[in-house]
ZAVEX-824307 format. One line per 8 residues: number of its first residue (from 1); for each residue x, y, z of N, C-alpha, C. Coordinates in steps of 0.001 Angstrom, whole numbers, plus 524288, in hexadecimal, padded with zeros to 5 digits. Atoms other than C-alpha are relative to their C-alpha. Example, Ala and Ser with C-alpha at 12.3 -4.5 7.8 and 13.67 -1.06 7.14 Angstrom:
1	8037A 7FB5A 80000 8300C 7EE6C 81E78 80384 804B0 80000 | 7FCCC 7FB5A 7FFC4 83566 7FBDC 81BE4 7FCFE 80442 802DA
END
This chain:
1	7FF0B 803B9 803B1 AC2F3 2892C 8BE24 802ED 802FA 7FC71 | 7FC31 7FCBD 80263 AD0B3 28DDF 8B966 7FF96 7FCAF 7F826 | 7FEF2 800A7 804D0 ACD4F 2840C 8ADFF 7FC44 80304 7FC43 | 802D2 7FC81 802EB AC237 28D43 8A864 802C6 804B4 7FEB0 | 7FB1D 7FB10 800DC ACB76 2968C 89F0A 7FAFC 80344 7FEA4 | 805FD 7FB87 803A5 ABDDF 29E8A 89838 7FBA5 7FE9A 80351 | 8031F 8023D 7FE3E AB153 29DDB 89D80 7FD1C 805FC 7FB99 | 8022A 7FDFA 8040E AA84B 2A4C9 892F3 7FAE2 80229 7FEE4
9	80453 800BC 800C2 A9B13 2A955 890CA 7FEE8 8016F 7F9B8 | 80196 7FE6D 8053B A973A 2A9C7 88144 7FBA6 7FD97 7FDFC | 802C4 80374 8015D A8C2C 2A513 87D92 7FECA 7FB30 7FB26 | 7FE37 805F9 805A4 A9205 29E40 86FE9 8026C 7FA85 801DB | 7FCF8 804EA 7FD40 A98CE 29680 8786A 804FF 8005D 7FE0F | 7FC8B 80084 802AD AA3FA 29142 8701C 7FEDF 801FB 7FCE2 | 80296 7FC04 80528 AA442 298D7 86346 8065C 801B7 7FE79 | 7FD51 7FE3B 80447 AAFD4 29AFF 85989 8049C 8010E 802C3
17	7FACE 7FF4F 7FD72 ABC2A 2A233 85AE6 7FED7 80195 80605 | 800FA 7FEB3 7FB29 AB7A6 2A914 86766 801D8 7FAB4 803E1 | 80077 804AB 7FC96 AB6CA 29A81 86ED5 80502 7FE2C 7FF60 | 7FA1C 801C5 800EA AC58A 2988E 86781 8023E 80375 803DA | 7FBAB 7FBA5 7FF73 ACB73 2A4CC 86B94 7FFBB 7FE7A 805EB | 7FEAB 800E2 7FA81 AC652 2A20C 87A1B 8035C 7FA76 80392 | 7FC99 805F8 7FD6E ACB8C 2933E 87B40 80516 802C3 8003E | 7FADC 7FF40 80064 AD8CA 29917 87577 800ED 802D9 80702
25	7FF5D 7FB2F 7FCC5 AD731 2A4D5 88077 801AA 7FCC4 80537 | 7FDC8 802E0 7FA00 AD7B5 29AE3 88BC0 801DF 7FB70 7FFB7 | 8005C 80365 801C3 ADBB4 29037 88689 7FC8A 7FA9E 80393 | 803C1 80477 7FE88 AD103 28794 88876 7FE7E 7FB60 7FDAF | 7FEFA 8039E 801A6 ACF10 279D1 88664 7FA10 7FC86 7FEA3 | 80750 80110 7FF8E AC013 2789C 88A3C 7FC3A 8046E 80052 | 802D4 7FBB5 7FF5C AB4A7 27FF3 887E3 7FB99 7FC21 802B0 | 8055C 8009A 7FBC1 AA8AB 27E65 891EF 7FB0B 80130 7FF60
33	803AB 7FE42 7FF85 A9C70 280EF 88E68 7FB09 7FF63 80286 | 80300 7FE8A 7FD95 A9115 284B9 89660 7FA87 80372 8002B | 8062B 7FE7F 8040C A829D 285B5 88EE8 7FC34 7FBDB 800A6 | 803D5 802E3 8009C A7722 27E23 890B3 7FDFD 7FE3F 7FAEC | 7FE33 803CB 80676 A742D 27DFD 882C9 80158 7FDE4 7FC1E | 7FB4E 803A2 8038C A80C9 2797E 87D5E 7FF37 7FC21 80363 | 7FEA7 80641 7FCED A80D7 26F87 88888 7F9A7 7FD25 7FDC4 | 8061F 805A1 80268 A7292 268E6 88356 7FEED 800FC 7FA98
41	801AE 80072 80386 A73EB 26BB8 875EC 80695 7FCD1 7FC7A | 7FB24 801F9 800EA A7E6D 2619D 86F91 80309 80257 7FAA2 | 7FF52 7FC71 803B7 A7DB6 269E6 8631C 80528 803AB 80128 | 7FCC1 7FD87 7FE21 A82DA 2744F 86977 80462 8009B 800FC | 7FA7C 801AD 7FD03 A8C98 26D26 870EA 80610 800AC 7FC16 | 7FDDB 80082 80408 A92D6 269C4 8646C 80179 804A8 7FCC5 | 80040 7FA14 802EF A921F 27714 85EBA 8050D 8024D 803E8 | 7FCC3 7FCCC 7FE07 A9AB9 27C2E 869DA 80569 7FB7F 7FEE8
49	7FC2E 802E3 7FF99 AA2F7 26FFF 869D8 8040A 800AC 7F860 | 7FAAF 7FF3C 806C4 AA6DC 272D1 85A21 80294 8072B 801F9 | 7FF76 7F9DE 7FEB7 AA763 2825C 85DAA 8063D 80082 80527 | 7FC28 80106 7FC56 AB2E6 27F13 867C2 8043D 7FF81 7FCA1 | 7F959 8005E 802BA AC1A1 280FB 863FE 80049 7FA18 80025 | 7FC0D 80564 800E8 AC8B9 27374 85FFB 80136 7FE28 805E0 | 7FDE3 80183 7F9EA ACD0F 26C4B 86D1A 7FE89 802C4 8050B | 8024A 7FEDD 7FB4B AC436 27349 87771 7FBD5 7FE4C 7FF94
57	80401 802B8 7FE5E ABA7F 26B2D 87E5A 7FDD9 80058 801B6 | 806E3 7FDCB 7FF78 AAE08 26E2A 87FC8 7FC98 7FE27 803B9 | 80269 804DE 7FB29 AA554 26A3A 88BA9 7FA18 80687 7FEB2 | 80451 7FB40 7FF1D A9713 271C0 88A80 7FC5E 7FD67 805F8 | 803CB 800FB 7FC2A A8DDD 270D2 89849 7FAF8 803FF 7FF6A | 8018B 7FB29 7FD9C A836F 275F7 89CB0 7FEFF 8053E 803FA | 7FDAE 7FBCB 7FB39 A7E86 2823F 8A5BA 7FE76 7FF55 804AC | 8033F 7FFF2 7F9A5 A792E 27A13 8B199 80573 7FE48 8011A
65	7FC19 80173 7FD7A A81E1 27714 8BDC9 800CB 7FAB8 7FF45 | 7FCDA 803FA 8001E A8495 26A95 8BC0D 80326 7FF45 7FC53 | 7FB58 7FF4E 804D9 A8A76 26C48 8AECB 80291 80248 800E3 | 7F9C3 7FD18 7FF0C A92D9 2782F 8B317 80324 7FBED 80385 | 7FC7D 80216 7FD3D A982A 26F44 8BCCA 802A6 7FACF 7FEEE | 7FE06 8024E 8037C A9A2D 26543 8B3D3 80667 80220 7FE8C | 7FC36 7FB92 801C7 AA413 26F41 8AE39 8038A 7FEEB 80379 | 7FBA3 8008A 7FB2C AACCC 27096 8B92A 801E5 7F9EA 80017
73	7FD71 805F0 8000F AADE0 2607E 8BA31 800F1 7FDE0 7FB62 | 7FE07 80137 80554 AB01E 26014 8ABE8 80789 8022E 7FDE7 | 7F944 7FB6D 7FFFF ABDE8 26A46 8ACDF 80366 7FBF2 80145 | 7FB0E 80242 7FEE0 ACA1D 262D6 8AB69 80507 803D1 802BC | 7F982 7FC98 7FD51 AD80C 26813 8AFD3 80258 8036B 7FBBF | 7FDE4 7FDC0 8035E ADB70 26B3E 8A2C8 7FBD3 8015E 7FD1B | 80389 7FD6A 80267 ACFDD 2722E 89E11 80132 805B5 80010 | 7FEE7 7FA92 7FED1 AD0C4 28084 89A34 7F9D8 801D2 7FC54
81	804FF 7FF8C 80092 AC251 28437 898C0 7FDB9 804C5 7FDDF | 80300 7FC4B 801D6 ABAF4 28DEE 891C1 7F905 7FD59 80218 | 805EE 7FFFE 7FE65 AABAE 28E71 8973F 7FC2F 80506 7FD1E | 80345 7FCF0 803E9 AA181 29484 88DDF 7FA1D 7FED3 800CF | 80593 7FEFE 7FE40 A939C 29892 892C6 7FEB4 803B7 7FB94 | 803A9 7FD91 8030C A887D 29FEF 88E5B 8003C 8054C 80113 | 802FA 7FAE6 7FA46 A8324 2A875 8995B 802C5 800C1 80455 | 7FDEF 7FDC4 7F9D3 A89D9 2AE30 8A5AC 7FCE3 7FAE7 803C1
89	8021C 802F1 7FC2D A8008 2A4A4 8AD8F 80143 7F9FC 8003D | 7FCC9 80586 7FE82 A87C9 299A9 8AA93 80588 7FF7D 80321 | 7FC0D 7FE2A 7FE27 A9279 29EB6 8B01A 7FED4 80111 805BB | 80107 7FF6B 7FBB7 A8C0E 2A0F8 8BD8D 7FE00 7FC01 800A0 | 800BB 8045F 7FD97 A882B 292F6 8BD27 802E6 7FC55 7FFDA | 7FB5D 801A7 7FFF6 A95A9 28FDF 8BABE 80126 801C3 805BC | 7FEEF 7FE61 7FA6B A9920 29784 8C71D 7FE27 7FD0F 804D4 | 80391 80122 7FB0C A8D72 2920C 8CF73 80305 7FAA7 80055
97	7FE9F 805AE 7FF41 A93E3 28443 8CBAD 807CA 7FFA5 80105 | 7FDDD 7FE93 7FDEF AA057 287AB 8D07C 8066B 7FEFD 7FE8C | 7FD60 8002D 8045C AA73C 28B0F 8C4B6 80362 8050C 802E7 | 7FE9C 7FB4B 7FEF9 AB223 296FF 8C81B 80353 802A4 7FA66 | 7FC95 7FC0E 803D5 AB584 2A1CB 8BE72 8005D 80555 8012A | 801B6 7FCB1 7FEC2 AB683 2AFD9 8BEA6 80129 80399 7F9D9 | 80082 7FE2F 805DC AB76B 2B33D 8B01E 7FC7D 7FF7E 7FBAF | 80455 801ED 8044F AADA7 2B22F 8A455 800ED 80399 7FB87
105	7FFC1 7FB0B 805D6 AAF68 2B7C6 895D3 7F9A0 7FF31 80058 | 8073B 7FEA1 80430 AA002 2BB20 89041 802B1 800BC 7FC31 | 7FF8C 7FF7F 8030D AA2A3 2B9C3 8839B 7FD86 80015 7FA9E | 8042C 7FDFC 804C4 A9681 2B940 87A5E 7FBA7 7FF70 8032F | 805E4 800A6 8006D A879D 2B9BF 87E36 7FD46 80392 7FE5D | 801DF 7FC2A 8050B A80B5 2BE34 87252 7F9A3 80016 80228 | 8048C 7FD7C 7FE0E A73D3 2C3FA 8735B 7FB81 7FB72 7FDEE | 80531 80501 800F9 A65C0 2BE20 8745D 7FCBE 805C1 804B6
113	8028C 80153 7FD74 A5A21 2BFE0 87B2D 8023F 802AA 80592 | 7FFED 7FD51 7F940 A5B5F 2C8F8 888D3 8059C 80072 7FF4B | 7F936 7FEC7 8006B A6A6B 2C9BF 8862C 8006A 8069A 7FEBB | 7FC28 7FB38 80066 A6FAB 2D86A 88647 806AF 80053 7FDD4 | 7FB2A 7FE03 80108 A7B32 2DC41 87F7D 80428 800CC 80548 | 7FCD1 7FD8D 7FD18 A8704 2DC87 887DD 80614 80241 7FEA5 | 7F8EE 7FFB9 8035E A945E 2DB96 87FEF 7FF31 7FDE1 7F99D | 7FEAF 80246 805A2 A95BD 2DB42 87196 7FB06 7F91E 8015C
121	801F8 80355 80288 A90F2 2CD54 86F73 7FDAE 7FBC1 80602 | 80236 80110 7F9AD A8BCB 2CB10 87E72 7FCE8 801D1 8022A | 80340 7FE1D 7FE03 A7F2E 2CC8C 88285 7FE1C 7FCEA 804AA | 7FFF3 801CD 7FAFA A792A 2C92A 88F0B 7FAA3 80170 80216 | 804D4 7FCB4 7FD59 A6BA7 2C934 89758 80093 800F8 80432 | 7FEEE 7FCC9 7F945 A69B9 2CDF7 8A5AC 8017C 7FAAB 80218 | 7FD66 804BB 7FCB3 A6ADE 2C023 8AA6E 804B4 7FD85 7FF63 | 7FB2B 80073 80166 A775E 2BF6D 8A38C 80364 80369 80368
129	7FD90 7FB57 7FBAF A7C54 2CBA0 8AA1B 7FF9F 7FEFB 80542 | 80219 8008D 7FAC3 A767B 2C96D 8B753 8056C 7F960 8005B | 7FF1B 804E2 8002C A7DE3 2BB62 8B4BD 8064E 8026B 8000E | 7F965 7FE21 7FFCD A8BB3 2C331 8B163 80132 8027E 8042D | 7FE33 7FA58 7F9A5 A8A9B 2CCB5 8BEB1 80090 7F90F 80217 | 7FFEF 8028D 7FC03 A8837 2BF10 8C631 80535 7FD02 7FF7D | 7FBB3 8020C 8013C A93D4 2B94E 8BF3B 8072E 803D3 801E2 | 7FE44 7FFBC 7FD9A A9A03 2C360 8C1DB 801C1 80206 806D4
137	80247 8003C 7FBB3 A966B 2C63A 8CF63 80472 7FB12 80313 | 7FB61 802DC 7FE31 A9F25 2B9BF 8D198 804D6 8005C 7FF67 | 7FC18 800FE 80023 AAA0E 2BD18 8CE47 802FA 800B5 7F9CD | 7FCA5 8001E 804C8 AAB12 2BB78 8BF44 80094 804B9 7FCC6 | 7FD69 7FAA5 80260 AB113 2C44F 8B5E2 7FD7E 7FD24 7FA43 | 80249 800BE 803C3 AA9CF 2C372 8A8A3 80140 805A6 7FD8A | 7FE57 7FC7E 80331 AAF86 2C9DE 89C8A 7FF6A 7FE7C 7FA36 | 7FFDA 80184 80456 AABFD 2CB27 88F76 803E4 7FFE4 7FD79
145	7F922 80326 802B1 AB619 2C46C 885FE 7FDCF 7FE54 7FBA3 | 80166 80306 8047B AB0BB 2BF20 878CB 80376 7FCAC 7FEB2 | 7FC61 804C7 80147 ABDD0 2BAA1 87449 80468 801C5 8033C | 7FA9C 80095 7FC05 ACB83 2B9FE 87C90 80143 80609 7FDEF | 7FB10 7FC8C 80286 AD15E 2C465 874AA 7FC87 80597 8030A | 80329 7F88F 80044 AC643 2D122 8786B 80135 7FF8B 8079C | 80097 7FDBB 7F983 AC770 2D8AE 88519 7FCC0 7FCC1 80470 | 80515 800C4 7FCB9 ABFE0 2D2B8 89045 7FD22 80494 802E7
153	80309 7FD2A 7FD7A AB48D 2DB39 895EF 7FC88 7FE33 803D1 | 80421 80063 7F8A1 AAE5E 2DA48 8A40A 7FC01 80224 7FD2B | 805D8 7FE7B 802FF AA008 2D8C9 8A013 7FCAF 80392 804D8 | 80105 7FCE5 7FABD A9ED0 2E05B 8AD7D 7FD72 804C3 7FDEA | 7FFFE 7FBE0 80230 A9F54 2ECB1 8A4AE 7F919 800C3 7FC73 | 80615 8029F 80594 A9506 2E6FB 899F1 7FC2F 7FF9C 8031D | 804FD 8023B 7FF54 A8C08 2E232 8A2DE 7FCEC 805F9 8039F | 8011C 7FCF4 7FDA5 A89E1 2F157 8A942 7F999 8005D 7FC9B
161	804A6 8004B 8045F A8025 2F239 89C78 7FA80 7FF3B 8024E | 80649 80212 7FC07 A76D1 2E9D7 8A559 7FE95 801EB 8049E | 8018C 7FE5E 7FB3E A75E3 2F157 8B116 7FBD2 803B9 80027
END
């Protein structure tokens, strides 16, 4: 889908200057969030809408197959979309629902129980590492890149500490 300008994993989803920089970098006019917690919480939805840069449309969907299928049906011809997810498993669901993509930017996954530090502000669990590997096996290139000005780092090297 050529309308998707950026697929990003970031557990903060929309946040301040980082998101503003990415919107400008890819000339986006729409942000799509795929996350069960946000989709079910009207307060969190409002927070995401308020955090988005001005003049950017924001849509929120759950992680279920039927929700992901709705995204494809909502895309208009002139949309330039940033898709935000918190975890790599959501990207696998997207691939299973006929979304075509070959690159993902990993921006941030915070520390929490069951996760080990991978790189700076990125921590991952064994299950998430396995998900990254499955995505790579399907031809998806995963790059660590916090902001657009950062040099992209291929995740392959950083994942070696889990082998």
